[in-house]
Backbone as a chain_set.jsonl record, in Angstrom:
{"seq": "XXXXXXXXXXXXXXXXXXXXXXXXXXXXXXXXXXXXXXXXXXXXXXXXXXXXXXXXXXXXXXXXXXXXXXXXXXXXXXXXXXXXXXXXXXXXXXXXXXXXXXXXXXXXXXXXXXXXXXXXXXXXXXXXXXXXXXXXXXXXX", "coords": {"N": [[-7.388, -77.033, 3.57], [-6.925, -78.99, 0.736], [-8.587, -81.517, -0.923], [-8.148, -83.97, -3.222], [-10.266, -85.602, -5.329], [-10.51, -88.981, -6.471], [-10.207, -89.794, -9.983], [-13.197, -90.194, -11.923], [-13.345, -91.994, -14.013], [-10.997, -94.445, -14.51], [-7.773, -93.748, -15.793], [-6.535, -95.171, -18.596], [-3.468, -96.843, -19.189], [-1.05, -96.271, -21.866], [-1.36, -98.401, -24.713], [0.515, -101.421, -24.925], [3.278, -101.841, -27.186], [2.886, -104.129, -28.738], [0.131, -104.304, -28.935], [-0.574, -102.088, -30.356], [-0.389, -102.503, -32.993], [1.434, -103.28, -35.969], [3.925, -101.197, -37.62], [3.296, -101.315, -40.345], [0.582, -101.78, -40.231], [-0.386, -99.371, -39.384], [0.279, -97.524, -41.263], [0.036, -96.803, -44.665], [1.504, -96.944, -47.832], [1.396, -96.328, -51.163], [3.002, -96.705, -54.18], [2.9, -95.41, -57.346], [3.045, -95.018, -60.914], [1.846, -92.784, -62.675], [2.359, -91.451, -65.06], [4.804, -90.609, -67.577], [6.336, -88.519, -66.597], [5.837, -88.361, -63.9], [5.848, -89.695, -60.641], [3.835, -91.095, -58.18], [3.348, -91.126, -54.743], [1.183, -92.301, -52.577], [0.026, -91.727, -49.388], [-1.292, -92.957, -46.337], [-2.531, -92.745, -43.039], [-0.688, -92.735, -39.896], [2.285, -90.886, -39.649], [4.955, -91.178, -37.894], [7.441, -91.481, -35.268], [7.304, -94.207, -34.899], [6.473, -95.266, -37.315], [8.099, -94.148, -39.229], [10.345, -95.361, -40.44], [9.303, -97.291, -42.223], [7.882, -95.559, -43.852], [9.975, -94.034, -44.995], [11.353, -96.078, -46.351], [9.473, -96.969, -48.216], [8.977, -94.618, -49.657], [11.479, -94.4, -50.7], [11.378, -96.277, -52.715], [10.4, -94.881, -54.825], [12.598, -93.674, -55.859], [13.708, -95.463, -57.593], [12.194, -95.323, -59.842], [11.907, -93.639, -63.01], [10.782, -91.043, -63.288], [10.875, -87.452, -63.491], [9.645, -85.957, -61.496], [8.524, -86.487, -58.227], [5.608, -86.934, -56.546], [4.251, -86.631, -53.394], [1.536, -87.713, -51.825], [-0.042, -86.559, -49.163], [-2.567, -86.228, -48.229], [-4.244, -87.958, -46.896], [-3.145, -88.438, -44.481], [-3.109, -88.871, -41.01], [-1.585, -88.149, -38.849], [1.406, -86.339, -38.701], [4.614, -86.29, -37.974], [7.834, -85.054, -36.74], [9.717, -87.008, -37.399], [8.717, -88.077, -39.749], [8.863, -85.808, -41.39], [11.628, -85.51, -41.481], [12.359, -87.843, -42.913], [11.056, -87.302, -45.332], [12.452, -85.009, -46.183], [14.972, -86.11, -46.521], [14.563, -87.863, -48.692], [13.864, -85.942, -50.59], [16.324, -84.595, -50.843], [17.91, -86.633, -51.945], [16.592, -87.002, -54.405], [16.933, -84.434, -55.555], [19.682, -84.43, -55.783], [19.947, -86.129, -57.889], [19.014, -84.642, -59.944], [16.271, -84.417, -59.992], [12.917, -83.733, -58.718], [10.69, -83.009, -55.909], [7.343, -82.858, -54.757], [4.63, -82.044, -52.56], [1.394, -83.151, -51.909], [-0.599, -81.624, -49.917], [-2.814, -80.623, -47.327], [-4.101, -81.672, -45.079], [-4.612, -80.655, -41.724], [-2.573, -81.443, -39.871], [-0.33, -81.967, -41.451], [-0.021, -79.575, -42.941], [0.426, -77.755, -40.843], [2.878, -78.634, -39.682], [4.614, -78.336, -41.871], [4.455, -75.587, -42.145], [5.574, -74.535, -39.762], [8.102, -75.605, -39.648], [10.271, -74.302, -40.82], [11.914, -74.964, -43.027], [14.483, -74.781, -45.368], [15.325, -74.9, -48.737], [11.767, -74.189, -48.817], [9.381, -76.91, -48.624], [7.923, -77.863, -51.581], [4.538, -77.442, -52.219], [1.461, -78.654, -53.549], [-1.966, -78.363, -54.572], [-3.533, -80.532, -55.463], [-3.741, -83.664, -57.332], [-3.971, -83.032, -60.027], [-2.68, -80.56, -60.166], [-0.113, -81.407, -59.499], [0.428, -83.016, -61.72], [0.421, -81.076, -63.731], [2.63, -79.586, -62.918], [4.591, -81.551, -63.236], [4.525, -81.803, -66.016], [5.606, -79.366, -66.764], [8.19, -79.588, -65.78], [9.386, -81.638, -67.139]], "CA": [[-6.858, -78.24, 3.028], [-7.556, -79.385, -0.521], [-8.618, -82.961, -1.105], [-8.425, -84.312, -4.611], [-11.052, -86.826, -5.487], [-9.994, -89.828, -7.553], [-10.966, -89.612, -11.223], [-14.367, -91.066, -12.054], [-12.948, -93.057, -14.929], [-9.552, -94.64, -14.442], [-7.076, -93.448, -17.034], [-5.845, -96.372, -19.061], [-2.11, -96.59, -19.685], [-0.941, -96.513, -23.309], [-1.296, -99.818, -25.091], [1.856, -101.89, -25.245], [3.577, -101.807, -28.622], [2.322, -105.301, -29.408], [-1.295, -104.105, -29.16], [-0.803, -100.936, -31.221], [-0.291, -102.922, -34.38], [2.748, -103.05, -36.557], [3.956, -99.967, -38.432], [2.595, -101.556, -41.609], [-0.858, -101.682, -39.975], [-0.735, -97.976, -39.094], [0.693, -96.65, -42.359], [0.01, -97.4, -45.992], [2.137, -96.127, -48.869], [1.291, -96.943, -52.481], [3.806, -95.992, -55.171], [2.436, -95.657, -58.707], [3.715, -94.232, -61.958], [0.719, -92.44, -63.55], [2.788, -90.871, -66.326], [6.255, -90.642, -67.769], [7.005, -87.45, -65.861], [5.344, -88.276, -62.523], [5.676, -90.836, -59.744], [2.951, -90.704, -57.089], [3.398, -91.901, -53.504], [-0.021, -91.986, -51.804], [0.283, -92.119, -48.006], [-2.457, -92.878, -45.46], [-2.263, -93.184, -41.671], [0.187, -91.926, -39.051], [3.72, -90.866, -39.959], [5.579, -90.77, -36.64], [8.667, -92.205, -34.994], [7.024, -95.641, -34.969], [6.255, -95.673, -38.711], [8.96, -93.376, -40.14], [11.238, -96.22, -41.217], [8.561, -97.855, -43.348], [7.592, -94.403, -44.713], [11.198, -93.731, -45.747], [11.669, -97.195, -47.24], [8.519, -97.002, -49.337], [9.266, -93.454, -50.501], [12.718, -94.725, -51.402], [11.049, -97.035, -53.927], [10.182, -93.902, -55.897], [13.898, -93.323, -56.439], [13.996, -96.424, -58.646], [11.398, -94.993, -61.028], [12.637, -92.588, -63.718], [10.083, -89.76, -63.46], [11.601, -86.298, -62.951], [8.932, -85.397, -60.342], [7.865, -87.408, -57.305], [4.575, -86.265, -55.762], [3.902, -87.394, -52.195], [0.176, -87.331, -51.444], [-0.224, -86.681, -47.714], [-3.921, -85.761, -47.925], [-4.935, -88.929, -46.04], [-2.314, -88.651, -43.304], [-3.812, -88.451, -39.807], [-0.583, -87.539, -37.98], [2.67, -86.178, -39.404], [5.569, -85.796, -36.993], [9.154, -84.631, -37.201], [10.413, -88.151, -38.025], [8.217, -88.128, -41.122], [9.444, -84.68, -42.119], [13.042, -85.83, -41.702], [12.406, -88.817, -44.005], [10.651, -86.601, -46.549], [13.556, -84.14, -46.596], [16.057, -86.972, -46.982], [14.204, -88.301, -50.046], [13.966, -84.762, -51.459], [17.747, -84.348, -51.106], [18.38, -87.652, -52.884], [16.024, -86.691, -55.714], [17.586, -83.239, -56.092], [21.03, -84.838, -56.158], [19.848, -86.821, -59.174], [18.406, -83.734, -60.909], [14.822, -84.597, -59.966], [12.317, -82.9, -57.676], [9.629, -83.567, -55.08], [6.294, -81.949, -54.284], [3.734, -82.669, -51.589], [-0.027, -82.834, -51.919], [-0.904, -81.486, -48.494], [-4.231, -80.376, -47.153], [-4.586, -82.0, -43.753], [-4.035, -79.691, -40.781], [-1.332, -81.89, -39.228], [0.757, -81.815, -42.422], [0.141, -78.144, -43.222], [0.979, -77.092, -39.658], [4.296, -78.955, -39.547], [5.343, -77.702, -42.968], [4.478, -74.139, -41.907], [6.426, -74.146, -38.637], [9.398, -76.28, -39.689], [11.301, -73.377, -41.297], [12.805, -75.708, -43.905], [14.98, -74.001, -46.502], [14.156, -74.222, -49.284], [10.505, -74.791, -48.357], [8.857, -78.051, -49.362], [6.942, -77.411, -52.576], [3.232, -78.072, -52.039], [0.448, -78.437, -54.575], [-3.285, -78.587, -53.971], [-4.136, -81.81, -55.837], [-2.995, -84.451, -58.308], [-3.951, -82.303, -61.301], [-1.627, -79.551, -60.064], [1.142, -82.136, -59.559], [0.619, -83.423, -63.112], [0.803, -79.874, -64.474], [4.019, -79.291, -62.532], [5.428, -82.566, -63.891], [4.593, -81.482, -67.451], [6.502, -78.209, -66.914], [9.558, -79.925, -65.4], [9.977, -82.688, -67.987]], "C": [[-7.656, -78.62, 1.78], [-7.449, -80.895, -0.645], [-8.981, -83.231, -2.552], [-9.166, -85.629, -4.661], [-10.438, -87.676, -6.592], [-10.817, -89.607, -8.817], [-12.118, -90.607, -11.302], [-14.068, -92.252, -12.955], [-11.447, -93.254, -14.779], [-8.927, -94.37, -15.816], [-6.259, -94.665, -17.417], [-4.436, -96.01, -19.528], [-2.068, -96.827, -21.185], [-0.835, -98.011, -23.588], [0.144, -100.215, -25.331], [2.046, -101.931, -26.756], [2.937, -102.974, -29.364], [0.842, -105.12, -29.717], [-1.587, -102.917, -30.06], [-0.82, -101.33, -32.691], [1.095, -102.614, -34.912], [2.743, -101.73, -37.321], [3.206, -100.138, -39.749], [1.078, -101.497, -41.442], [-1.3, -100.236, -39.798], [-0.41, -97.025, -40.229], [0.636, -97.424, -43.662], [0.625, -96.417, -46.984], [2.049, -96.912, -50.168], [2.078, -96.087, -53.47], [3.319, -96.405, -56.551], [3.16, -94.723, -59.657], [2.653, -93.829, -62.983], [1.112, -91.82, -64.889], [4.298, -90.865, -66.402], [6.985, -89.621, -66.903], [6.666, -87.414, -64.38], [5.29, -89.638, -61.849], [4.85, -90.337, -58.573], [3.109, -91.671, -55.932], [2.205, -91.465, -52.664], [0.135, -92.585, -50.406], [-1.002, -91.968, -47.199], [-2.073, -93.423, -44.089], [-1.368, -92.225, -40.928], [1.635, -92.034, -39.524], [4.406, -90.281, -38.729], [6.858, -91.572, -36.442], [8.503, -93.709, -35.116], [6.936, -96.137, -36.412], [7.213, -95.018, -39.697], [9.866, -94.258, -40.989], [10.529, -96.82, -42.426], [8.192, -96.755, -44.344], [8.805, -94.107, -45.588], [11.513, -94.834, -46.754], [10.739, -97.216, -48.452], [8.671, -95.772, -50.237], [10.536, -93.697, -51.304], [12.477, -95.533, -52.663], [10.815, -96.098, -55.107], [11.488, -93.502, -56.562], [14.257, -94.25, -57.593], [13.222, -96.143, -59.932], [11.974, -93.742, -61.685], [11.979, -91.21, -63.796], [10.865, -88.602, -62.841], [10.938, -85.683, -61.715], [8.301, -86.524, -59.539], [6.886, -86.58, -56.473], [4.205, -87.171, -54.6], [2.553, -86.879, -51.705], [-0.026, -87.624, -49.961], [-1.638, -86.282, -47.288], [-4.721, -86.732, -47.053], [-4.109, -89.279, -44.805], [-3.042, -88.082, -42.084], [-2.884, -87.856, -38.752], [0.715, -87.48, -38.762], [3.649, -85.515, -38.448], [6.923, -85.474, -37.603], [9.946, -85.774, -37.844], [9.971, -88.309, -39.476], [8.784, -87.003, -41.966], [10.905, -84.952, -42.433], [13.195, -86.804, -42.864], [12.057, -88.164, -45.338], [11.786, -85.722, -47.08], [14.751, -84.945, -47.096], [15.79, -87.438, -48.419], [14.303, -87.123, -51.011], [15.422, -84.492, -51.815], [18.304, -85.369, -52.095], [17.863, -87.389, -54.292], [16.739, -85.5, -56.347], [19.021, -83.54, -56.504], [21.075, -85.546, -57.504], [19.193, -85.943, -60.243], [16.897, -83.855, -61.012], [14.238, -83.736, -58.86], [11.149, -83.615, -57.002], [8.613, -82.477, -54.796], [5.372, -82.753, -53.377], [2.314, -82.201, -51.847], [-0.439, -82.81, -50.458], [-2.411, -81.324, -48.326], [-4.78, -80.79, -45.815], [-3.915, -81.046, -42.767], [-2.715, -80.146, -40.169], [-0.141, -81.741, -40.17], [1.028, -80.336, -42.668], [0.813, -77.417, -42.063], [2.473, -77.371, -39.523], [5.113, -78.307, -40.655], [5.461, -76.195, -42.752], [5.465, -73.749, -40.815], [7.843, -74.703, -38.713], [10.544, -75.384, -40.138], [12.362, -74.106, -42.121], [13.203, -74.81, -45.07], [15.665, -74.916, -47.486], [12.878, -74.92, -48.824], [10.119, -75.996, -49.222], [7.782, -77.523, -50.309], [5.642, -78.166, -52.366], [2.329, -77.719, -53.22], [-0.894, -78.845, -53.991], [-3.898, -79.946, -54.296], [-3.289, -82.498, -56.91], [-2.909, -83.747, -59.658], [-2.845, -81.246, -61.297], [-0.241, -80.221, -60.103], [1.45, -82.564, -60.99], [1.018, -82.241, -63.971], [2.243, -79.481, -64.176], [4.977, -80.277, -63.203], [5.592, -82.261, -65.377], [5.556, -80.315, -67.689], [7.958, -78.589, -66.631], [10.197, -80.979, -66.3], [10.471, -82.143, -69.315]], "O": [[-8.886, -78.577, 1.769], [-6.374, -81.475, -0.495], [-10.011, -82.767, -3.041], [-8.732, -86.634, -4.098], [-9.899, -87.132, -7.555], [-11.998, -89.27, -8.735], [-12.017, -91.728, -10.804], [-14.491, -93.376, -12.684], [-10.694, -92.289, -14.913], [-9.489, -94.723, -16.853], [-5.404, -95.126, -16.66], [-4.239, -94.989, -20.186], [-2.94, -97.503, -21.73], [-0.289, -98.774, -22.791], [0.919, -99.433, -25.882], [1.078, -102.042, -27.508], [2.494, -102.816, -30.501], [0.338, -105.72, -30.666], [-2.726, -102.742, -30.493], [-1.233, -100.539, -33.538], [1.824, -101.788, -34.362], [1.677, -101.2, -37.635], [2.553, -99.205, -40.217], [0.362, -101.197, -42.397], [-2.463, -99.91, -40.036], [-0.774, -95.85, -40.178], [1.122, -98.551, -43.755], [0.314, -95.226, -46.979], [2.565, -98.025, -50.266], [1.844, -94.884, -53.581], [3.32, -97.587, -56.894], [3.804, -93.76, -59.241], [2.554, -94.448, -64.042], [0.262, -91.68, -65.768], [4.984, -91.09, -65.405], [8.134, -89.842, -66.519], [7.148, -86.537, -63.662], [4.763, -90.604, -62.401], [5.13, -89.27, -58.028], [3.016, -92.886, -56.109], [2.215, -90.371, -52.098], [0.348, -93.788, -50.255], [-1.721, -90.98, -47.348], [-1.379, -94.435, -43.985], [-1.285, -91.046, -41.271], [2.144, -93.128, -39.766], [4.441, -89.066, -38.536], [7.305, -92.267, -37.354], [9.469, -94.414, -35.408], [7.281, -97.282, -36.702], [7.147, -95.304, -40.893], [10.129, -93.932, -42.147], [11.084, -96.855, -43.524], [8.19, -96.992, -45.552], [8.667, -93.945, -46.801], [11.897, -94.548, -47.888], [11.178, -97.455, -49.578], [8.511, -95.876, -51.453], [10.654, -93.255, -52.446], [13.286, -95.483, -53.59], [11.013, -96.485, -56.259], [11.489, -93.042, -57.703], [15.024, -93.869, -58.477], [13.561, -96.671, -60.991], [12.482, -92.866, -60.986], [12.586, -90.285, -64.335], [11.457, -88.76, -61.774], [11.594, -84.963, -60.963], [7.634, -87.401, -60.089], [7.285, -85.643, -55.781], [3.882, -88.342, -54.796], [2.445, -85.749, -51.23], [-0.165, -88.777, -49.554], [-1.877, -86.025, -46.108], [-5.77, -86.362, -46.525], [-4.349, -90.301, -44.161], [-3.532, -86.953, -42.117], [-3.338, -87.138, -37.86], [1.092, -88.453, -39.416], [3.53, -84.327, -38.148], [7.131, -85.601, -38.81], [10.759, -85.535, -38.738], [10.784, -88.643, -40.337], [9.146, -87.211, -43.124], [11.37, -84.656, -43.534], [14.066, -86.618, -43.713], [12.691, -88.444, -46.355], [12.048, -85.695, -48.282], [15.462, -84.503, -47.999], [16.689, -87.41, -49.26], [14.776, -87.288, -52.135], [15.728, -84.191, -52.968], [19.08, -85.015, -52.982], [18.604, -87.534, -55.264], [17.107, -85.54, -57.521], [19.522, -82.967, -57.472], [22.106, -85.563, -58.176], [18.854, -86.429, -61.322], [16.306, -83.44, -62.009], [14.981, -83.076, -58.135], [10.687, -84.664, -57.451], [8.971, -81.313, -54.615], [5.343, -83.982, -53.427], [2.058, -81.005, -51.987], [-0.609, -83.858, -49.835], [-3.186, -81.851, -49.125], [-5.844, -80.307, -45.427], [-2.759, -80.671, -42.964], [-1.821, -79.324, -39.965], [0.957, -81.416, -39.718], [2.176, -79.894, -42.609], [1.672, -76.561, -42.277], [3.254, -76.452, -39.276], [6.197, -77.783, -40.397], [6.464, -75.593, -43.136], [6.133, -72.723, -40.937], [8.7, -74.311, -37.921], [11.7, -75.694, -39.851], [13.559, -73.891, -41.935], [12.356, -74.158, -45.681], [16.546, -75.671, -47.074], [12.902, -76.103, -48.482], [10.486, -76.081, -50.394], [6.854, -76.828, -49.893], [5.638, -79.396, -52.336], [2.425, -76.639, -53.803], [-0.946, -79.596, -53.017], [-4.69, -80.469, -53.513], [-2.257, -81.978, -57.335], [-1.898, -83.851, -60.353], [-2.156, -81.058, -62.3], [0.697, -79.666, -60.676], [2.597, -82.487, -61.428], [1.867, -82.379, -64.852], [2.987, -79.091, -65.076], [6.044, -79.888, -63.679], [6.676, -82.441, -65.933], [6.246, -80.283, -68.708], [8.869, -77.973, -67.185], [11.408, -81.195, -66.239], [10.992, -82.897, -70.137]]}, "num_chains": 1, "name": "protein.A"}
């Protein structure tokens, strides 16, 4: 007979939504226009089903700016789930429909891993840093 001992530390249930903070507390997106050919969306925090709507809405603000290239900096993202990828692909489709393009500044394992396994066609264009995004913008304008 096998007897299971109770855990030494009780496992706490997940915090109720009210204690997790609002999506705006868990995700920050700053949209800037550093040059005529480039719009930069700098993202920090978790991009998941809880925050995807705010992520999509703030990326959508980049559609109002005229730059031919929108760079989404995900280098400070701590979690990137399928809801975030879906929003990113939706914005890319809207940009491409307007003759513009999107690139991603990746670099965190959670972003790189999802982009690698997602099998998105065509693949999401990634660049290593802002300088590479600016060079790409100069070539596309």
